[in-house]
Structures are given as C-alpha cells and as structure tokens.
N, C-alpha and C positions, 0 to 999 in steps of 0.2 A: 799631793807627791811630794814626799822627802826629795831634795836635792842636795845628797849628800857630799858631794863636791864641794858646793859652795859651802856649807855648813862647816865640812871638814878645814876648807882653806880658811876661814874666818878663825877656827878656833887655834891654829896652827900659828897665827898672828898676836896671839894671846900674850902680852911679854911674860915672862916667869911661870905662870901657871897654864902655858899651854897643855903642857903634859899631863897635869890633873884635869884639865879641860876636857882632853881628849879621851882622858878614862872614864870621866861621866859622862862623854855624849856616846861612845860604847854601850855604857851600861844602860843608859836611859833607853836606846835604841833598840838593844839586845844584839849589838852587832859585835860578834867574837873578832878577835885579832887575827890578821892574815894570816893564811896557813897553806890554802893552794887556790889557784885561778879560777879552778872549777866551783870551788867552794863560796869563793868569795863573790860571784857572779850570781849563783844560786841565792844565797843569803840576802844580797843586794835587791834580785827580783823577788824574793818571798816577801820582802820587808817592805815591798811598794814603790822601791827605787827605779830609775829610767836608766837608758842607755848611757847617758851624761849629756853634755853640751853639746858636741858634735853630730848628735843625730837632731839637733833642733835649730830652730833660727838661721841666722846668715851661714852657719857653717855646713848645716845641711842642705839649704841654696846653692851652695856652691858644688858643694861634690853631686850634686842633682845636674846641675847645669853641665857640667863636664860629661857626667856619664852619660845622661841623655842623649849628647851631641855624640858620644862615641858608638853608643849604641843603635842609632840612627845611621851614621856614617858608614858603619860597617856591617850593617841588615841582620842583627843579631836578634835571634830568634829565641833562643834559651840561656836562662841565666840560673848560678846555684851560687849562693853567699854562703860562705863560713864565717859564722858570728852575726846571726842576723838580726837580733836584741830585740829591743821591744816592737819593731815594725812603725816605728815613728818615720825612721828615715827612708824606708818605701813608700811612702804616701807621697813622695815625691818624685819616683821614679816612672818610667813607661818603658814596661817589660811587660812581653809578650806572656813568658812563660817563666816561673819563678821557683826554686827550692831554695829553702832558707835551713840552715842547721845552726844550731847553737848548743851549747855544755847544761845550760839550766832549762830541766824541764818546766819549770814555773813561768818563764816567758814564751817557752813553745806553746805550751798551752793558752796564754794569753792572746798569743799571735793567730792563734786557730781559730779562736773567739771571734777576734776582731775582722778577720778574712774569711769567717766561714762562708759567707756569699759568694765569695770568690774563687773560682773552679782554677782560675790561671797560677794561684800560688798554692803553696805548699810548706809545711813546716815539721823538722823534723830535729829529732836530739841528735847531737854530734854523733853519738855511738852507733848510730842506726843507719851511717852513711854507707850506703852500698854499692861503691863503685858507678855511680850516675855520674854521667858527663854531660856538661853543657857548652854552647858556643863560648861562654863568657865567665870564667870565676871570678867572684869578688871577695876581697876582701879589705875591710875599711872598719878603721881604728881598732884594730884587732891584735897586731904583732907586738906591739909595744904592751897589751897587756897578759903576753903569755910569760909568765916568770919562770916556770919550770921547762929545762932546757928538753925533757922528753915531751911535754905538752906542744912546745914548739915546733921541734922534728916531727912530728906526727901531725901537727896542723901543716906545716906547709908540704909536706908529702901530698895530703888530701888534696889540699887547695890546688897544685900544678897535675895531679894526676887527674882531677874532674875535667880539666879544661880542653877541649877539641881544638879551640882556635887561639883564645886570648885568655890573659889572667891580667885582673886591673888591681894594683894594690896602693890602700891610700894609708900611708903611715910615715912614721922618722925612720931614718937610713942611717942611723949612727949609733955606734956603741954606749956615747957617753953624751951627754950634753953638761954646757957651763952652767945651766940651771940645775942644781943636783936636788934642790928639794922637791923631790919627785916623790907620791904616792906609793904604799906598800904594793900595791896592786901596779906598777908601772917597773917596766924594764927596757930601756931601749936597746934595739938590736940592728946592726947593719947587714939586714936582710939578703941584700943584693950577693952578699959572699955566698950564701947557704944556695942561691939559684945558680950561681955561675958554677959550685961545685957540684952539686944534685940534681940540676933541672937543666943542664946546658943546651938541650934541643930547643929552651925558650930564651928567646934574645930580647933586650930592653929596646924599645921601637921609641918609646915618650915617656922622658919624665916634665911633668906639670908642675910649677911650685905654686905654693899656697898662694891664693887670694888674700889669706890673712895667716900670715905668719906670725909665729907667736911672741906675743908682747907682755906677758907675765898674767894675761887675763884669759884663763880656760873657757870663759865663755863666749869671746869673740874671736880667738884666736889659736892656731895649732900648729903644733910643731910638722905636722903630716903632710906630704906632697902627694902626687900622684906619679905612679908606675907603671907602665902598662908593658906587658909582654907578650910577645906574639912565638908561636910554636913554629920552627922550620922544617919541622916533619912533614 
C-alpha cells in the first residue's frame, strides 16, 4: 500500500529538483493536483492509499487509550464518527454500537467489506447522513483536512447536531502554525471559535495534550490534541 505522505515528504526535501520530482510523482501515480477535500480523499483511497500515520502505530494507540477510557468512564453506548477513514483506527476501539461516515465511497465500501461480519458497525457516505444521533460524536484527524469553508461549516454542524451528550475532537486548534510547510490538503483551524459561536450549549470539559507533540516527523508525532465537549442542555 502506498504511503503518500512519506513519499511526498521525501520528494519535497530534494534540493532544486523538488518541484519537478513532485510533478513526476503525481504523473506516475496518476494523482491530480489538489482541487477539493472530497476529491482528494476519494482519489487517495481509490489508488490504494490509507488514512495516514495518525491511524496507525503509536498515534493510533494513544488515541485508543484516551477514547476507550472515556467511553468506559461515561458508559457510552452509541458512537458516531465523521471521517471514519480506512477503518484501521477502529480496530483499536471498544465500542458497543458504531456508525462511521466518510466522504469517500471507495473507503466506505472497503470498510463495509472488512467489517461485514460485525453487526455493531455500520458505514455510510457522509452525504447520506440522516440526523442519526449518538451518545458520543467523534472527529479524529479531520478538521484540519477540511480546506473549503463550506465543507468545514457543514461538517461541524453535522458533528455537533449528532451528539446526545458528548463531542470528542482530536485536532490542532490554531489558525496557523510555525511550520508553514504543510500539504495541500491541510488547513489548520481554531475550531473552538466555531463551537463558541455556533454550538453554545456545548462546553469544553477537558483538553488532553498529545502524548507525542509534533516534532517534525508525521509518523510518530502530531499537532492534534484532544478536546472533549459536553452539552449543557
């Protein structure tokens, strides 16, 4: 399976020839230039790509450690995730009932096949969301991949409207970072501003810093922290 992020990162470091090498990389793998978030992820999964380093190894283990403990502590029965990806992160979780939504039909089909024998899990295209609700709404490594404002606003509305009790977000929470060498499909956002303005009934009850704060290596570190909200209604 192609590791797009690692390959792209290595290419960008090539002196002088970086731009040419990136052009050839896109041509070889048939990857078009970034146009929309949805198109990017569909193309990525269609070409055999995965959800990225954040859904594997130590970063996936860290997320599972925090989320499984929270689910157990709060007696969470139902979970909805927006941006369920390739399903690898899900293998680390202990959920009683789960619905995963994603923008890519390719990866939704992939997850349906992988989890076809598990009746506690369901996967749907994001546009098929039909006001389903759960005790916990999850957003993991998604918000900073929502480049278009319209996609971001729609996503946030679905995320918070789907929650009966809690919303758990794993993301960066700044509009800019000192490291400006970010990929085309990354746009950091201070999403807590959106929550304060548009979902005032939800209050931040816990902020958990990343166990592996970003150190320049995307495979073993991340900009994302945990932000847990609870409805006051």
